[in-house]
KETINU-122045 format. One record per residue (C-alpha): residue number from 1; x, y negated, z negated; residue in three letters. Coordinates in Angstrom, 2 decimals, padded with zeros to 5 digits. Example, Ala and Ser with C-alpha at 12.3 -4.5 7.8 and 13.67 -1.06 7.14 Angstrom:
<atoms>
    k        x        y        z    r
    1   012.30   004.50  -007.80  ALA
    2   013.67   001.06  -007.14  SER
</atoms>
This chain:
<atoms>
    k        x        y        z    r
    1  -000.26  -000.05   000.20  UNK
    2   001.49  -003.52   000.92  UNK
    3   001.88  -006.31  -001.44  UNK
    4  -000.96  -008.19  -000.69  UNK
    5  -002.97  -005.25  -000.42  UNK
    6  -001.82  -004.30  -004.10  UNK
    7  -002.60  -007.94  -005.26  UNK
    8  -006.22  -007.58  -003.75  UNK
    9  -006.68  -004.39  -005.29  UNK
   10  -005.67  -005.92  -008.83  UNK
   11  -007.98  -008.57  -008.96  UNK
   12  -010.61  -006.66  -007.85  UNK
   13  -010.12  -004.00  -010.96  UNK
   14  -010.52  -006.87  -012.93  UNK
   15  -013.41  -008.20  -011.44  UNK
   16  -015.17  -004.47  -011.88  UNK
   17  -013.74  -004.53  -015.80  UNK
   18  -015.48  -007.91  -016.25  UNK
   19  -018.86  -006.66  -014.73  UNK
   20  -018.64  -003.21  -016.43  UNK
   21  -018.47  -005.06  -019.66  UNK
   22  -021.26  -007.60  -018.69  UNK
   23  -023.66  -004.36  -017.84  UNK
   24  -023.12  -002.72  -020.90  UNK
   25  -023.89  -006.04  -023.22  UNK
   26  -027.19  -007.21  -024.09  UNK
   27  -027.23  -009.76  -021.41  UNK
   28  -030.65  -010.04  -019.35  UNK
   29  -030.88  -008.96  -015.51  UNK
   30  -030.62  -012.86  -014.62  UNK
   31  -027.73  -013.43  -016.36  UNK
   32  -025.90  -010.25  -015.11  UNK
   33  -026.56  -011.24  -011.63  UNK
   34  -025.40  -014.77  -011.78  UNK
   35  -021.91  -013.10  -013.75  UNK
   36  -021.60  -011.00  -010.43  UNK
   37  -021.60  -013.56  -007.78  UNK
   38  -019.43  -015.85  -010.08  UNK
   39  -016.85  -012.81  -010.78  UNK
   40  -016.81  -011.56  -007.21  UNK
   41  -016.18  -015.62  -005.72  UNK
   42  -013.58  -016.08  -008.34  UNK
   43  -011.49  -012.90  -007.33  UNK
   44  -011.60  -013.19  -003.97  UNK
   45  -011.47  -016.55  -003.18  UNK
   46  -014.43  -016.82  -000.97  UNK
   47  -016.43  -019.95  -000.96  UNK
   48  -019.99  -018.46  -001.59  UNK
   49  -021.55  -015.33  -002.78  UNK
   50  -024.88  -014.50  -003.05  UNK
   51  -027.31  -011.74  -004.29  UNK
   52  -030.16  -010.37  -002.94  UNK
   53  -032.41  -007.74  -004.83  UNK
   54  -035.19  -005.59  -002.91  UNK
   55  -038.53  -005.73  -004.49  UNK
   56  -040.29  -002.38  -004.16  UNK
   57  -043.25  -003.66  -006.08  UNK
   58  -045.28  -004.75  -003.17  UNK
   59  -045.98  -003.22   000.22  UNK
   60  -044.13  -003.51   002.27  UNK
   61  -041.04  -004.28   000.33  UNK
   62  -039.30  -007.55   000.65  UNK
   63  -035.90  -008.36  -000.35  UNK
   64  -035.22  -011.46  -002.69  UNK
   65  -032.60  -014.11  -003.29  UNK
   66  -031.37  -013.62  -006.78  UNK
   67  -028.40  -015.18  -007.65  UNK
   68  -025.59  -017.50  -006.20  UNK
   69  -022.62  -019.45  -007.50  UNK
   70  -023.05  -022.30  -005.40  UNK
   71  -026.10  -022.78  -003.52  UNK
   72  -028.64  -025.21  -004.89  UNK
   73  -030.82  -023.84  -007.43  UNK
   74  -034.05  -025.08  -005.64  UNK
   75  -032.74  -023.12  -002.66  UNK
   76  -032.51  -019.74  -004.29  UNK
   77  -035.72  -020.29  -005.79  UNK
   78  -038.42  -017.95  -004.11  UNK
   79  -036.45  -017.09  -000.61  UNK
   80  -037.56  -013.75   000.55  UNK
   81  -037.06  -011.70   003.67  UNK
   82  -038.96  -008.70   004.96  UNK
   83  -036.45  -005.67   005.04  UNK
   84  -036.96  -005.98   008.94  UNK
   85  -035.33  -009.74   008.91  UNK
   86  -031.71  -011.15   008.70  UNK
   87  -028.76  -009.68   007.96  UNK
   88  -029.61  -008.81   004.53  UNK
   89  -032.67  -006.57   005.77  UNK
   90  -030.49  -004.71   008.35  UNK
   91  -027.85  -004.54   005.77  UNK
   92  -030.13  -002.82   003.38  UNK
   93  -031.96  -000.58   005.77  UNK
   94  -028.75   000.78   007.58  UNK
   95  -026.82   000.98   004.61  UNK
   96  -023.80  -000.06   005.79  UNK
   97  -021.72  -003.22   005.44  UNK
   98  -021.53  -005.74   008.49  UNK
   99  -018.83  -008.59   009.51  UNK
  100  -020.00  -011.21   011.07  UNK
  101  -017.18  -013.86   012.39  UNK
  102  -019.44  -016.85   012.85  UNK
  103  -023.08  -016.56   011.34  UNK
  104  -024.20  -019.62   013.48  UNK
  105  -023.97  -017.76   016.56  UNK
  106  -025.39  -014.33   014.77  UNK
  107  -029.02  -013.76   015.76  UNK
  108  -029.62  -011.60   012.81  UNK
  109  -028.65  -014.38   010.43  UNK
  110  -031.59  -016.50   009.09  UNK
  111  -030.04  -019.02   007.03  UNK
  112  -028.52  -021.46   009.67  UNK
  113  -029.71  -024.38   008.12  UNK
  114  -027.66  -023.76   004.74  UNK
  115  -024.41  -022.52   006.63  UNK
  116  -024.41  -025.78   008.65  UNK
  117  -025.00  -027.93   005.44  UNK
  118  -022.20  -025.88   003.64  UNK
  119  -019.75  -025.33   006.23  UNK
  120  -020.14  -021.70   006.32  UNK
  121  -018.79  -019.49   009.14  UNK
  122  -017.84  -016.07   008.35  UNK
  123  -019.47  -013.46   006.48  UNK
  124  -019.44  -010.12   004.94  UNK
  125  -022.62  -008.62   003.93  UNK
  126  -022.40  -004.85   001.57  UNK
  127  -025.20  -003.11   000.21  UNK
  128  -025.47  -002.33  -003.33  UNK
  129  -025.75   001.31  -003.70  UNK
  130  -026.10   003.94  -006.58  UNK
  131  -025.06   007.57  -006.39  UNK
  132  -028.20   008.81  -004.49  UNK
  133  -027.64   006.53  -001.96  UNK
  134  -030.46   004.28  -002.78  UNK
  135  -030.18   000.89  -001.75  UNK
  136  -031.10  -001.98  -004.49  UNK
  137  -030.11  -005.06  -002.89  UNK
  138  -027.35  -006.83  -001.20  UNK
  139  -024.16  -008.83  -001.60  UNK
  140  -022.93  -011.55   000.54  UNK
  141  -019.58  -013.19   000.79  UNK
  142  -019.13  -016.19   002.87  UNK
  143  -015.90  -018.46   003.86  UNK
  144  -015.76  -021.81   005.38  UNK
  145  -013.23  -020.70   007.81  UNK
  146  -013.01  -017.91   010.47  UNK
  147  -011.95  -015.09   008.55  UNK
  148  -011.39  -011.20   009.60  UNK
  149  -012.17  -009.25   006.38  UNK
  150  -009.43  -006.07   005.99  UNK
  151  -010.62  -002.56   005.54  UNK
  152  -009.14  -002.92   001.88  UNK
  153  -011.49  -005.79   001.29  UNK
  154  -014.54  -004.56   002.59  UNK
  155  -013.85  -001.25   000.71  UNK
  156  -013.15  -003.31  -002.83  UNK
  157  -016.02  -005.39  -002.29  UNK
  158  -018.35  -002.19  -001.53  UNK
  159  -016.78  -000.81  -004.93  UNK
  160  -017.86  -003.96  -006.60  UNK
  161  -021.66  -003.84  -004.80  UNK
  162  -021.78  -000.22  -006.03  UNK
  163  -020.77  -000.91  -009.78  UNK
  164  -023.32  -003.88  -009.93  UNK
  165  -026.04  -001.86  -008.65  UNK
  166  -025.30   000.57  -011.31  UNK
  167  -025.67  -002.02  -013.87  UNK
  168  -028.94  -003.75  -012.09  UNK
  169  -030.14  -000.07  -012.47  UNK
  170  -029.18   000.22  -016.07  UNK
  171  -030.44  -002.99  -017.04  UNK
  172  -033.82  -002.13  -015.31  UNK
  173  -034.34   000.80  -016.99  UNK
  174  -033.25  -000.50  -020.32  UNK
  175  -036.09  -003.04  -020.09  UNK
  176  -038.38  -000.80  -019.01  UNK
  177  -037.33   001.80  -021.78  UNK
  178  -037.98  -001.27  -024.63  UNK
  179  -041.44  -002.01  -023.15  UNK
  180  -042.30   001.57  -023.31  UNK
  181  -040.97   001.83  -027.12  UNK
  182  -043.01  -001.15  -028.11  UNK
  183  -046.29  -000.21  -026.33  UNK
  184  -045.90   003.41  -028.67  UNK
  185  -045.10   000.93  -031.69  UNK
  186  -048.45  -000.89  -031.09  UNK
  187  -050.39   001.88  -030.51  UNK
  188  -049.03   003.37  -034.07  UNK
  189  -049.64   000.33  -035.61  UNK
  190  -053.23  -000.23  -034.18  UNK
  191  -054.03   003.46  -035.07  UNK
  192  -053.07   002.87  -038.64  UNK
  193  -055.14  -000.61  -038.72  UNK
  194  -058.00   001.29  -037.68  UNK
  195  -057.85   003.81  -040.58  UNK
  196  -057.80   001.08  -042.70  UNK
  197  -060.90  -000.57  -041.45  UNK
  198  -062.57   002.69  -041.44  UNK
  199  -062.04   003.23  -044.93  UNK
  200  -062.44  -000.10  -046.11  UNK
  201  -065.27  -001.41  -044.06  UNK
  202  -066.80   002.27  -043.33  UNK
  203  -066.59   001.82  -039.39  UNK
  204  -065.92   004.39  -036.91  UNK
  205  -062.89   004.46  -034.64  UNK
  206  -064.41   002.24  -031.75  UNK
  207  -066.10  -000.23  -034.19  UNK
  208  -062.55  -000.69  -035.98  UNK
  209  -061.06  -001.13  -032.71  UNK
  210  -063.37  -003.33  -030.93  UNK
  211  -063.27  -005.79  -034.30  UNK
  212  -059.28  -006.11  -034.02  UNK
  213  -059.58  -006.92  -030.35  UNK
  214  -062.46  -009.71  -031.28  UNK
  215  -060.31  -010.56  -033.92  UNK
  216  -057.23  -011.15  -031.62  UNK
  217  -059.33  -013.00  -028.80  UNK
  218  -060.60  -014.99  -031.73  UNK
  219  -057.45  -016.28  -033.34  UNK
  220  -055.23  -016.06  -030.03  UNK
  221  -052.90  -013.76  -031.48  UNK
  222  -052.02  -009.78  -030.01  UNK
  223  -053.56  -007.01  -031.08  UNK
  224  -050.16  -006.03  -032.69  UNK
  225  -049.94  -008.99  -034.80  UNK
  226  -053.79  -008.56  -036.15  UNK
  227  -052.62  -004.95  -036.87  UNK
  228  -049.80  -006.03  -038.68  UNK
  229  -051.95  -008.39  -040.78  UNK
  230  -054.42  -005.70  -041.82  UNK
  231  -051.63  -003.38  -042.64  UNK
  232  -049.77  -006.22  -045.03  UNK
  233  -052.97  -007.14  -046.49  UNK
  234  -053.47  -003.03  -047.49  UNK
  235  -050.25  -003.09  -049.12  UNK
  236  -050.86  -006.23  -050.91  UNK
  237  -053.81  -004.80  -052.72  UNK
</atoms>
């Protein structure tokens, strides 16, 4: 490996380490996405990096711009494309990197207004893939001069992207697990509160649950909050 490649490799290893630390922390997904583009831009020296995620909660799925370290936040907000559109849609569906020498001459590239404004020229776009081959998003890197991305750079950016994909999947799984856990805990609290009302007010289980629901609506509190208050009052008696 040549010296230049060795230096590039070392920088990317550091980027992977930084991303790994972030995805094993308590950061929210939004913070992790911002960190990924910031770290990638810093170690590569590319002027702009942006990250798009596939939203498969809708049909047909869309791919949405989620983070960029330099683009105006107002531009990032609500930017989305169909998976049949743009460079990001192409990369996401074909699961392969795409190098572009001049984005203004590339028919697939949809963000030409942004490119002119920021003076962007060359681009590398890589899929964010997890082990089973599923693509969860796309990472883009831009330069302000004509640039040829070496094979080493492409492979290392892909490694960074795949590491990011793992972090995104793990974070989403943790969020879902936390939500499920909170739902189960709420159900348990409500069941215990129902038993208190059934015993204290001689209500049926259905009547007790309706009372909790109505109390939550009247006080604009969550059902969990009302259930906890009932259990607390039982303990204080």
